[in-house]
C-alpha positions in Angstrom: -133.6 -0.6 -1.9 -130.9 -0.9 -3.9 -129.4 -5.0 -4.4 -125.9 -5.4 -4.0 -124.3 -7.4 -6.8 -123.4 -10.1 -4.3 -126.9 -11.1 -3.4 -128.0 -11.4 -7.3 -125.9 -14.9 -7.8 -127.2 -16.0 -4.0 -130.7 -15.3 -5.1 -130.2 -17.0 -8.6 -129.0 -20.1 -6.9 -131.9 -20.2 -4.3 -134.3 -20.2 -6.9 -132.7 -22.5 -8.8 -132.9 -25.1 -5.5 -136.4 -24.1 -5.1 -136.9 -24.8 -8.6 -135.7 -28.5 -8.5 -137.5 -29.4 -5.4 -140.2 -28.3 -7.0 -139.4 -30.2 -10.1 -138.4 -33.4 -8.0 -142.1 -33.2 -6.4 -143.4 -33.1 -9.5 -142.0 -35.9 -11.0 -142.6 -38.2 -7.5 -145.9 -37.1 -8.1 -146.1 -38.3 -11.3 -144.7 -41.5 -10.9 -146.7 -42.3 -7.7 -149.5 -41.6 -9.4 -148.3 -44.0 -12.5 -147.8 -47.2 -10.1 -151.0 -46.1 -7.8 -153.4 -46.6 -11.2 -151.5 -49.2 -12.5 -152.0 -51.5 -9.1 -155.7 -50.5 -8.3 -156.8 -51.3 -11.9 -154.8 -54.3 -13.0 -153.3 -55.9 -10.3 -155.8 -59.3 -9.3 -153.8 -59.1 -5.6 -155.0 -55.8 -5.0 -158.3 -57.2 -2.8 -158.8 -54.6 0.7 -158.0 -50.9 1.2 -155.0 -49.7 1.7 -152.6 -46.5 2.5 -149.2 -46.4 3.1 -146.3 -43.9 2.9 -143.3 -43.4 0.0 -140.6 -41.3 1.3 -138.3 -39.8 -1.5 -135.3 -37.8 -0.2 -136.4 -37.4 3.3 -140.2 -36.1 2.2 -143.1 -38.3 2.7 -146.1 -38.9 0.6 -149.2 -40.9 1.3 -150.6 -43.4 -1.2 -154.4 -44.0 -0.5 -155.9 -47.0 -2.8 -159.7 -48.0 -2.8 -160.2 -51.3 -3.9 -164.4 -50.7 -4.0 -163.9 -47.6 -6.2 -160.9 -48.7 -7.6 -159.3 -45.2 -7.1 -156.3 -44.0 -5.9 -154.6 -40.5 -4.0 -151.2 -39.5 -3.7 -151.0 -36.5 -1.4 -147.7 -34.9 0.2 -147.8 -35.7 3.8 -147.7 -38.4 6.5 -150.4 -41.4 6.1 -153.7 -41.0 8.2 -152.7 -43.7 10.7 -149.2 -45.6 11.3 -148.6 -48.4 8.6 -145.6 -48.5 7.2 -143.6 -46.3 4.4 -140.9 -47.2 2.2 -137.6 -45.0 1.6 -136.1 -44.0 -1.9 -134.1 -41.4 -3.5 -135.1 -39.9 -5.7 -132.9 -41.4 -8.1 -133.8 -44.8 -7.4 -137.4 -44.2 -7.8 -136.6 -42.8 -11.5 -134.6 -46.1 -12.2 -136.9 -48.2 -11.0 -140.1 -46.2 -13.0 -137.5 -46.8 -16.4 -137.1 -50.5 -15.5 -133.5 -50.1 -15.2 -133.7 -51.9 -11.2 -136.2 -53.3 -9.2 -137.5 -52.8 -6.0 -136.5 -56.0 -4.4 -133.3 -55.3 -5.7 -132.8 -51.9 -4.9 -133.6 -53.1 -0.7 -131.5 -55.8 -1.2 -129.2 -55.9 1.7 -126.9 -58.8 2.9 -127.5 -57.5 6.3 -130.2 -55.2 8.4 -128.2 -52.7 9.1 -126.6 -52.0 5.7 -128.3 -48.9 4.0 -130.2 -49.4 1.0 -131.4 -46.8 -1.6 -135.0 -47.9 -0.9 -136.1 -49.6 2.1 -139.4 -50.4 4.2 -139.8 -49.1 7.6 -142.8 -48.4 9.8 -144.0 -45.6 11.5 -144.8 -45.5 15.3 -147.1 -47.8 16.4 -147.3 -50.2 13.1 -146.9 -53.8 13.1 -144.8 -55.3 10.7 -147.2 -57.6 8.0 -145.7 -60.2 6.0 -147.7 -59.5 3.0 -145.7 -56.2 2.7 -142.8 -58.8 1.1 -145.3 -60.1 -1.5 -146.7 -56.3 -1.7 -143.0 -54.8 -3.0 -143.7 -57.0 -6.4 -147.2 -56.1 -7.2 -147.2 -52.4 -6.4 -144.0 -51.6 -7.7 -144.2 -53.7 -11.0 -146.8 -52.4 -13.7 -148.4 -54.2 -16.2 -150.8 -57.3 -16.2 -149.6 -60.1 -16.5 -146.4 -59.0 -14.9 -143.7 -59.3 -16.9 -140.1 -58.6 -16.2 -137.2 -58.7 -18.6 -134.7 -59.4 -15.3 -132.0 -59.9 -18.0 -132.0 -55.7 -18.5 -132.2 -55.0 -14.9 -129.4 -53.9 -12.9 -128.4 -56.4 -10.1 -126.0 -55.2 -6.8 -123.6 -55.7 -4.8 -124.6 -58.3 -2.2 -123.3 -61.2 -0.2 -120.1 -60.6 -2.5 -121.5 -61.0 -6.2 -124.1 -59.6 -7.8 -127.3 -59.7 -7.0 -131.1 -59.1 -8.2 -134.0 -60.1 -6.2 -137.1 -61.8 -8.3 -139.6 -62.1 -5.7 -140.5 -62.9 -2.1 -143.2 -63.8 0.2 -143.4 -65.7 3.5 -141.1 -69.0 3.0 -140.0 -68.4 -0.2 -137.6 -66.1 -1.4 -135.8 -65.8 -5.5 -133.3 -64.1 -6.7 -131.1 -64.0 -9.7 -127.2 -62.6 -10.5 -123.7 -63.1 -11.4 -120.5 -63.9 -9.5 -117.6 -61.8 -11.6 -114.1 -63.3 -11.9 -112.2 -63.1 -8.6 -115.5 -62.4 -6.0 -116.1 -64.6 -3.5 -120.0 -64.7 -2.3 -120.0 -65.4 1.3 -116.6 -64.9 2.4 -118.0 -63.3 5.6 -118.5 -65.9 8.0 -121.9 -64.5 9.0 -123.5 -65.3 5.7 -122.7 -68.8 5.0 -125.7 -70.5 6.5 -128.4 -70.0 6.5 -132.1 -72.2 8.6 -133.9 -73.1 5.7 -132.7 -74.9 2.4 -131.8 -73.4 -0.4 -131.6 -73.9 -4.1 -129.0 -72.7 -6.6 -128.9 -73.3 -10.3 -126.0 -72.3 -12.8 -127.1 -71.0 -15.9 -124.3 -70.1 -17.2 -120.0 -70.2 -16.5 -118.6 -72.4 -13.7 -117.9 -71.5 -9.9 -116.1 -73.1 -7.1 -118.8 -74.0 -4.5 -117.0 -74.3 -0.7 -120.0 -76.4 0.7 -118.9 -77.2 4.6 -115.2 -76.2 3.6 -114.8 -78.7 0.5 -113.8 -77.5 -2.7 -115.7 -78.7 -5.6 -116.4 -77.2 -9.5 -119.8 -75.8 -10.1 -121.2 -75.3 -13.5 -123.6 -74.2 -16.2 -126.4 -76.9 -16.0 -125.7 -78.0 -12.5 -128.2 -77.3 -9.6 -127.2 -77.9 -6.0 -129.5 -78.2 -3.2 -128.1 -76.6 0.0 -129.8 -78.0 3.5 -130.4 -75.7 6.4 -127.3 -74.9 8.2 -124.9 -76.2 5.6 -121.8 -73.9 5.4 -122.0 -72.7 1.7 -119.7 -70.6 -0.5 -118.8 -69.5 -4.2 -115.8 -68.2 -5.8 -114.9 -67.6 -9.3 -111.0 -68.2 -10.2 -112.5 -68.1 -13.6 -112.0 -65.7 -16.3 -115.7 -65.4 -17.0 -119.1 -64.3 -15.3 -120.7 -67.0 -14.0 -124.5 -66.9 -14.0 -127.1 -68.4 -11.4 -130.7 -68.7 -9.8 -131.2 -68.6 -6.3 -134.4 -70.3 -4.5 -135.1 -70.3 -0.6 -137.6 -71.7 1.0 -139.2 -73.1 4.2 -139.7 -72.0 7.1 -137.8 -68.4 8.2 -137.1 -68.0 4.5 
């Protein structure tokens, strides 16, 4: 049967698409296997069998970890029982693997409705376990001890500034970042108060701190405790970035 010339480019495009999908699947499997192997062999927080999902570009993978055998399995398909799963784009998974951005930072959002390049979701019938918050760091950080060069990691635009996440656990959140000239952190009134205290440390540059509507200069070498319920905004009307660390703690953090 003759094949028209018009079908040849279409077939080539289809073959390229199939080949790209296969390459992405192979790459996803390789990345997940590297993280799983490191986690079961080196992570001191790994103390029980685990199974969870990682959905990459809409395709579900299951990671199964055995504590007794210190072994792992990575396969395509859904977990065998309702549990949590990560969602990610193939691009962000590769960037996390290269150490360009942390999984936490890829998930950073100002509001729960924000769409992020990586997130956590629950299968139908699964409940939320606060231990998932720490799992993010320990599974997606390789090596022992788990040393992170945060200065080489990218931040994302969150709450009006450039933020990266350090670590989360129930009752504790931490981050770092910068406020560039002209940026206004917590410009949205819905972002200005927390039901728990915050500690902000400026490590470089200066800001205008607007606390309960009152402005003051907040600069390198200064730190500030912001009690629960106190309105806080940070503006940079200057000509250089201001760098900061942020720690939030207490019930509800």
